[in-house]
Structure formats: structure tokens, C-alpha cells
C-alpha positions as CSV (number, residue, x, y, z in Angstrom):
1,M,36.6,97.6,75.8
2,A,34.7,99.0,77.9
3,G,35.6,102.4,76.3
4,V,36.8,104.3,79.6
5,V,39.7,106.9,78.8
6,L,41.5,107.8,82.5
7,D,44.0,110.5,82.4
8,A,47.0,109.2,83.9
9,T,48.7,112.5,83.6
10,A,49.3,112.5,87.2
11,L,50.1,109.1,87.9
12,R,53.1,109.4,85.8
13,K,54.4,112.6,87.0
14,A,54.0,110.8,90.4
15,A,55.7,107.8,89.6
16,D,58.6,109.8,87.8
17,D,58.7,111.8,90.8
18,A,59.0,108.9,93.0
19,R,61.5,106.9,90.8
20,S,63.3,110.2,90.8
21,R,63.8,110.5,94.5
22,V,64.8,106.6,95.1
23,N,67.4,107.0,92.8
24,E,69.0,110.3,94.5
25,L,68.4,108.3,97.8
26,V,70.1,105.1,96.6
27,G,73.2,107.7,94.4
28,S,73.4,109.1,97.7
29,N,74.6,106.4,99.9
30,P,77.5,103.6,99.0
31,E,75.6,101.1,101.2
32,H,72.2,101.7,99.5
33,A,74.0,101.1,96.1
34,K,75.9,98.3,97.0
35,M,72.4,96.9,98.0
36,V,70.9,97.2,94.6
37,A,74.0,96.2,92.7
38,D,73.5,93.0,95.2
39,L,70.0,92.7,94.4
40,E,70.4,93.2,90.6
41,A,73.3,90.3,90.7
42,T,71.2,87.8,92.5
43,I,68.4,88.4,90.0
44,D,70.9,87.8,86.7
45,E,72.0,84.7,88.7
46,A,68.5,83.3,89.2
47,E,67.0,84.1,85.7
48,G,70.0,83.8,83.5
49,N,70.7,85.8,81.1
50,A,67.1,86.3,79.3
51,L,68.4,87.7,75.8
52,N,71.5,85.3,75.6
53,T,73.3,88.4,75.2
54,S,77.0,89.4,76.7
55,V,77.3,92.7,74.9
56,I,74.0,95.3,74.0
57,P,74.5,96.1,70.6
58,T,75.5,99.6,70.1
59,G,72.4,101.8,67.3
60,E,74.9,101.6,64.2
61,D,74.7,97.5,64.6
62,L,71.3,97.5,64.7
63,A,71.1,100.0,61.7
64,R,73.3,97.6,60.0
65,D,71.6,94.4,60.6
66,I,68.1,96.0,59.9
67,E,69.5,97.3,56.8
68,R,70.9,93.8,55.4
69,F,67.7,92.1,56.6
70,L,65.7,94.7,54.1
71,R,67.8,93.8,51.6
72,G,67.3,90.1,52.3
73,E,71.0,89.6,53.1
74,E,70.2,87.6,56.7
75,T,72.9,85.7,58.1
């Protein structure tokens, strides 16, 4: 909108570094890993299954569905 261009390369690198460090810390401490798992379960319970899926489809499943759609064979 304003035509301002910002270089966020350093910010992206810092975010990636921070994410990696948190993953290392959580992964190396069973207590932290359990806390994260409990938080994720609590969010899942509160928000439900937003995509209404029990299993994420494979890439092959998605490709087959897209091909079927493009051929006009929608179900």
C-alpha cells in the first residue's frame, strides 16, 4: 500500500534460530515435551477438529483427488 519494502532476512533467521533452540530444549527434556503435548491436547479439545479430519491424506491421495476434480469427476 505505502510502497515500503523491508528486508526481513535477519528477522526470519532469528525466528528460525529461536524455533530450533526451543525444539532442542523441548526435545531434550521429557517434562517439557509432556507439557507441550498437554497444551496441544488442551487446544485440540477446546477448538475441536477444525478441518474435521481424523487422518491427513497422503500426497498420492491429494494428487488423485485433484486429477479426478480436473477431469470433472467430482464426488
